N, C-alpha and C positions, 0 to 999 in steps of 0.2 A: 574658703574660710581659714584653712590652716595657713595659707600664704599670708592672709591679712593679719593673723595673729603673730606670725613670725616677723612681719614688717613692723608691726606696732612695738614688739619687744625690743627692736633695735633702733627705734626712733629716739633721738636724744631728748632727754627731759631736762638736761642741765646744760648750761653754757660751758662750764668748766668743772673738771673733777681732779682733785689732787689725791693720788692713790698710794697706799702702801707706806706712808710715812709715820713717824712718831709725833703725834700732836701734843704739844706742850703749851699749857696756859698757866696763869697764876695759881690755879686751883686743881688742875688735872694733868694727867700725863699717861699716854698710852697709844697703841696703834689704832689708827682710824683713817678713814677716807673723808674728804671734805667735798661737798657738792655745792656749786654756786649757780644761781640763776638770777638774771636781772640785777646783778651787782650785789646780791645778798646771799649769805649762807643759808641754804634751805635743807641740806641733808648733812648729817654727821654721824658716822657709824662704821660698822665693819665692812660694808660694801654699799656704796651709793650707786645710783642708777647710771644709765648710759649718758654720755656727755658729748658735746660737739668737739671738745678738746680735752685730752687727758694729760696730766703731768705725773710722771713716775717719780715718787719721792722715796722709794725704797732705800733704806740705809741713811735717811736724812731726817732732820728735825723740821717739823712744820709749826711755825710760830705765828702769833698775831703780828701784823705789820708794826714795825717800830714807830714810835711817836717821839720825834725830837721837838719838844715844845719850845725851844729857845734857839732861834737862828736870826741872822741879820741879812736880809736881801734888799730891804727898802733903804734907799739913801737917807742919810741924816742931814737935814738942812734946818738949823736952828740959830738963834742969835749967838749961842755959845760956840758952835762948831759946825763944820760941814765935812761929811765923810761919805765916800762912795766906795762900796765894797767891790771886791773882784767878781762876786757872783750876783746875778739877779735871779728872778723867779724861774727863768729858763734853765740856766746852767746849774743853779742851786737845786732845783727840783730833780734834775738829772742825777746830780750827786746823791740826793736822797734816795732815789729809786735804785741806784747802783749799790747803795749800802743797806738796802732792806728797810728803809724808812718810807712809810706810806702816808704819813701825815707830818707836816712840819708846822711850827708856830713862829710866824714872822713878827719881829718887834717892829711895829708900824708907827713911824713918825709922821705927824701932820706937817704940812708946810706952814711957815709963819702966817699968822692971821687966818688959817684954815680951820673951820670947825671940825671937831673929831669925827662926827658921823659922816660928814662929806668926805673927809680924808679916807675913812675906812671904805666907803663906797668906791672911791677912786682907786685905792690900792687893791681892793678885792677884784675889781674889773680887770686891772692890769695883770694880777696874778692868775686869774682864771683864764686869761688869754695866752698865758705862757707856760703854766706849770703842767707837769705830767703826773703829779700826785696831789692829794687833797691837802688843805692847809687851814690853820687857825690864824687869826690876826689878834695881836695884843696891842691895843691902842696905848700910846705913850702920853701920859699927862705931864705937860711941861708947865702949864699955867693953871693953878688951882683956884683962880678967882671965882667969885659968885656967878659970873656969866657962864662959866664952864660947867657948873653943877647940873643944870638941866641936860647937858650933853651926856653926862654919865648915865642918867636915867634913860635917855634915848638909845644909847648903846645897848643897855640891858634889854630894852624892849625889842631891839633888832636881833637879839639872840647872842650877842657877844658875852663872853663869860669872864673877861679879865681886863685889867689895865695895868700899866707899869709905871713906876716912879723910880727916880734915881736919887738916892740920898746924898751923893757926892757931887751932883751937877745941878745946873739950872736953878740955882738959888733956893734949894730946898730949905736950908737952915733959916734963911730970911723970911720964909713964908710957911714955916712948919705948921702953924695953927690952921692955915687954910688947907694944907695938904691933909691934915687929920680930918677936917670936915669932909673933904673929897673921899678919903678912904672909908670913913664911916658911912657915907652915902653909898659907896660901892658895895660895902658889905650888906647893907639893907637891900640893895638891888641884885644880890646874888652874883656879884663880880668878885673874883679872886684878885687881890692886889699883889702883883709881882714887885719885889723890892730889891734893888741893887744896894746892898748894905755895906757901904764903906763911908768912913767919916771924913767929910770935906776939910774940916779944920785941921785935923791931924795930918792929912796928906799935904795940904798947902804949907803948913809949918815945916814939916820935914823936908819938903822939896826946896823951900826957900833956904833952909840951912845948908843943904848940900850944894846949892848954887853958890852961896856965899863962900863955901869952902873950896870952890873950884872943882867939885865932884859931879859934874853934869853928865858924865858918861852913862850909857844905857845899862852897863853892868851894875850900876847903883840903884836901878829901878826898884828892887825889893825893899830897899831902905826907905823909900818914900811911902810904902804901904805895908808896915809890919802887921803882925797878927792883931795887935791892939786896935788898929784902924778898922779892922773888920769886926772884932768882937764887941767893941763899944757900939758900933752901928747896929749889930744884931741885938744887943741889949735894948737899944732904942726901938728897934722894930718890934720886939716883943712887947715893949711898953705901949706902942701904938696899937697892937692887936688887943691888948688888955683894955685900953681906954676906949677904943672904938667898937670893940666886940666884932671886928671884921677879920675874916681870914686873910692871912698873908703867906706868900710863897717866896722864900728867900733864895734868890738865884745864885748860881755858881759859888756855893760856899766852899772855902778852901782849907779851913783849919779845924783841928780838934776842938779848940776852945769855942768856936762858933757853933759847932754841932752840939756840944754839951749845953750851951745856953738855950738853944732851940729845944733840945730834949727836955730840959727842966720845964720849959714853958708848956710843952705838950703834956707833961706829967701833971701839970696844974689845970689841964683841960682847955688850954688856949689853942686856937686853930692856927698853928704855926707849922709850916711845911718847908722842907729843905730839899734843894737841888744841888748836886755837884756836877762836875764836868770831867771828861776823860783826862785832860792835861794834869789835873791834880792827883789822879790815880796812877799815871804812867811816868811822871817826871817829878823831880824835886828841885830845890833851890840851887843845887850844885850846877845846874845848866847855865847859870849866870856867871860862873867862873870859866866857862868855855870860850871858844873862839867866836861864837855867833850868838851872843846873848839876846840880840834884838829879835830873834825868831821866837823867843819864849815869852815875850811881853804880853800879858793878859791881865785884866783887872778882876780880882786881886792877883798878886804874883804867886808863883810856885812857892811851896812851903817845905818843911823839913820831912825827912823820911818817916818820923813818928806821925806827922799829920797824914801822910799818905796811908800808913797803916790804919789810922783811925777812920779815914774816909771809906776804905774798903770794908772795915768792920761795920760802919754805919749803914752801908748799903745792904749788908747781909742781915743785920739785926733790926732793920726798920727805922732807925733814927733818921736816915736819909730816904726820901720818898722816890726821887727820880735821878737819873743820870741823863742830862741833855748837854749839847755841845757848846752852846753860845757861839755857834759857827759864825765868825766874823772874818771873812777871808781876805787876806792881802797876798799879793804876789811876793815872792821871795825877795826880789830886788827892792821892793818898797819897805819890807820889814828891816832890811839891812842897809837902808839909806844912811850914809854917814852923817847927814844933817840932823838925824833924829837923836834926841837926848831925853833926859828925864822930864823936860818941860814940854815936850811936844810928841809924846809917844804915839805909836800906832798899835793900839791893843787889839788882840784877836788873832785867830788862826783858823785854818780850814781843817775841820776834822769830822764833819757830818758824815762823810762817806765811809769812815772807818769806825764809827761809833759801835755798831753791832759786832763787828769782827774783833775789835780790840777788847771789848768787855767780855766776849765769849772766850777769846784766847787767853787773856791775862786774868780773867776772873773765874769763869766756870772751869776751864781746864786746869787751872792751878789751885782749885779748891777754895777760892776766896768767896765764891758766889754760887749758890745753888741754881739749878735751872729755873725753878719757879721764881726765885727772887730776880734772876736775870730778866725774865719776862715782865715781872712787875715793874722793875725800875726803868726798863726801856720802852714800855708800852702801857700796861694796864693802869698803873698809878697816875700817869699823866692824863689818860682818858677820864679817870674818875675826878681828878682835881679840876680839870677844865670842862667837866660836865658834858662829856660826849660818850660816856660809857652807858650801855654796852654796844652802842653802834660801832664804836672804835675800841681797840684795846683788848679784844678777846676773840676766841674762835667759838662761836655758838650760833645755833639756828636763830636767824633774825639779824645777826650782826652783819656789817659790811664785809664783803669778801676781800679783806685786806690780809694778805698772807705772805709769809717769807719762808721759802724752802732753803734751809741752811745745811750745807755739807759740813758736818763736824770734823771731818778729817782732811778738808781741803787746806793744803799748805801753800802759802803764798808770801811774797815779799812786797812790801809797800813801796811803790814807785810813784812819786808825785806827778811825773809827766804822763802817767797812764791813767790818772784819775779824771773824773768828769768835771770836778770843780775848775772854774776858770783860773783859779789861783795856781794850779798845776804844781802844788807843793804840799808837803805834809811833814809834820814834826816826826812822824814815824818812818821817814825815809830810810829804806834799807832794813827795817825791822821785819823779822819773819813772824807771821801770825798763823795760827791753826784754827780753821773754821771761817767759812765765808758764805754769804748769801749767793745762791746760784739762780734762784728765780724769785722775783718780786711781783706780787699780784695786788693790784689796787682796784677795789670794787669789781672783782671778778675778771679784770683784764690784765693779762701779762704785760708788765711795763719794763721788766728787765729779765733777760734770759742769758745765762752763761756770760755775764759781764757786758752784754750789749743792751743798750736802751732801745726798746722796740715800740715805744709809745709815741704818740704825736703830741706836741705841746698844745695846751689848751683844753686838756681833758680833766685837769684838776678842778676841784670845787672848794669853795669856802665852806667850812663846817662850823655850824653855830650850835647853840644849846641843845643838848640831848641828841647831838649828831645829825640834826636835820640840815641838809645842804640849803644854803640861802638861795 
């Protein structure tokens, strides 16, 4: 009998235990062990039970898996443009896992003449066969015609929680009343509308004037999209939220003026939420005076040092809800192609893999961001906004076992050639960072350990409303 009792005491009751770390969430902080079984957190406390596998997190931070709700892995094929990114769901999800991101949100374009629900099924099937971590899909609405409106309701019924529109592309201005109808319906259907807020008319006018002046060089790119081109679009987006009573999520906001506008709207009770991205926190417009301005082209452009300071302050004080990357990866040679000028830019860059480390190193360690806000803006707030909390975005009993073990003293130098992204480049090339994920756990399975991806492609799942895998 004694032997039976001893054997039972050592029988694993957990699949995985993370022991001895400092567990930090948006609302809590302290030493604790985390126990995971069947993909969910089932124990959390001073000492969890025996497990099939233990991870020693002593001296390290244990955080909710990061959620980068804004990436580009799906190719863009539209009447306006065609873009194929360096990363797909295979290489992109490996980059996510390497950087401590356990859920990404892919901007999902339908093919011409393809219905949105069918497109999402196609893309979800492809991503599920390739990804090593879980994912959201954000359907892009290009055509707001009446035939499309039933598709919005169908997407909501299928558990999708968002859609995206571009104010500067795809004829938004010519069909703005129809877009408002679609956004209003999205709001009634519990979909969050993601808005790329830049003014098409301003951009077109300024670009034409520069071309006429013979100033087509890519170093002039910021002149095509000054702060006013963003702030006037944000004012319109606020108006859209007020008229439709629908929630809007302003992606990759770059300027203090735009943050101020959104904050005033929130103070009036409007559901207006702001995302920024690492490039606006780590670089300013002076990069366009350097030798390789093409590397820094992103929509909107880099802004002034004062804007950089305002964005850091907005992350800490709550004016900005999330920091996501808008990871739109190009190879270095493509970004620096001499045929590229202000009329045919290649916007975007690869920074998914460095999101967590750069914000920790440049934000938390430098006193710009508290640990709790760091967790909120990299994980919890995105989970709440896209309606997958508390399944994602926190460490709690019942939540998915999505965890990041971060070594706060790990000093490393960013080398693009060593990253998982197929772009094999980084704007942070040569920069020394302090703090790096050393273990990434997705639904209780270790997917990255000591810089090595150890998961098999095809284990990632589409996450829909309230975190239920589709």
